[in-house]
C-alpha positions in Angstrom: 48.4 79.3 104.2 46.5 76.2 105.5 47.0 72.7 104.2 44.0 70.7 103.6 43.8 67.5 105.5 43.4 64.5 103.2 40.0 62.9 103.4 40.1 59.8 105.6 39.7 56.7 103.6 37.5 53.7 104.3 39.1 50.3 103.6 36.7 47.9 102.0 38.2 44.4 102.4 36.9 42.0 99.9 37.3 38.2 99.6 37.9 36.6 96.2 34.2 35.8 95.6 33.2 39.3 96.5 35.4 41.0 94.0 33.5 39.8 90.9 30.1 40.7 92.1 31.3 44.2 93.3 32.9 44.8 89.9 29.7 43.7 88.1 27.6 46.1 90.2 30.0 49.0 89.5 30.1 48.2 85.7 26.3 48.2 85.6 26.2 51.5 87.4 28.6 53.0 84.9 26.4 51.8 82.0 23.2 53.0 83.7 24.7 56.4 84.5 26.4 57.0 81.1 25.3 60.6 81.1 26.9 61.3 84.6 30.6 61.8 84.1 31.3 62.2 87.8 29.6 58.9 88.7 31.3 57.1 85.9 34.7 58.4 87.0 34.2 57.5 90.7 33.0 54.0 89.8 36.0 53.5 87.5 38.3 54.6 90.3 36.8 51.9 92.6 37.0 49.3 89.7 40.7 50.1 89.5 41.1 49.5 93.2 39.5 46.1 92.9 42.5 45.0 90.8 44.8 45.5 93.8 47.1 42.8 95.1 45.6 40.5 97.6 47.2 40.0 101.0 48.4 36.7 102.4 44.8 35.7 103.2 43.7 36.5 99.6 41.9 39.6 100.7 42.0 42.8 98.6 41.7 46.1 100.5 40.2 48.9 98.5 40.7 52.4 99.9 37.6 54.5 99.3 37.0 58.1 99.8 33.5 59.1 100.9 32.2 59.7 97.4 33.7 56.4 96.1 32.1 54.7 99.1 28.7 56.2 98.3 29.0 55.1 94.6 30.0 51.6 95.6 27.1 51.4 98.0 24.7 52.7 95.4 25.9 50.1 92.8 25.7 47.2 95.2 22.2 48.1 96.4 21.0 48.6 92.9 22.2 45.2 91.8 20.8 43.6 95.0 17.4 45.0 94.2 17.6 43.8 90.6 18.4 40.2 91.3 15.8 37.6 92.0 15.5 34.5 94.2 17.1 32.3 91.5 20.4 34.3 92.1 20.5 33.4 95.8 24.3 32.9 95.9 24.9 36.4 94.3 22.4 38.0 96.7 24.2 36.5 99.7 27.6 37.8 98.4 26.1 41.2 97.8 24.6 41.3 101.3 28.0 40.5 102.8 29.7 43.3 100.9 26.9 45.8 101.7 27.2 44.8 105.3 30.9 45.8 105.3 30.0 49.4 104.4 28.6 52.0 106.8 24.8 52.0 107.1 22.2 53.7 104.8 22.1 56.9 107.0 25.8 57.5 106.6 25.5 57.0 102.8 22.6 59.4 102.5 24.6 62.1 104.3 27.4 61.9 101.7 27.0 64.5 99.0 28.5 64.0 95.5 28.5 67.8 94.9 
């Protein structure tokens, strides 16, 4: 009998102003993908993680498995593409959070199956 190694987790460390925009992106993904139960479930898991206790510097660390990381990246990129210049502040915050995640090539390699 072999024991499966737990999937290594990526820790996304978010500042207070990054929590709201990340939550918004995930909620929009949930509503856009209402027919995809797996996507909704993964996004909700991440949303739950956003409610974690901040550390002494007011940073919330969200542990993400590879699938949760991919869903988070997808949600952030989707909202980033949807916002316009008039939302410059939100775009900057989104860019900061996206930059904290591994690059596009890593995300494409992650399968949700």
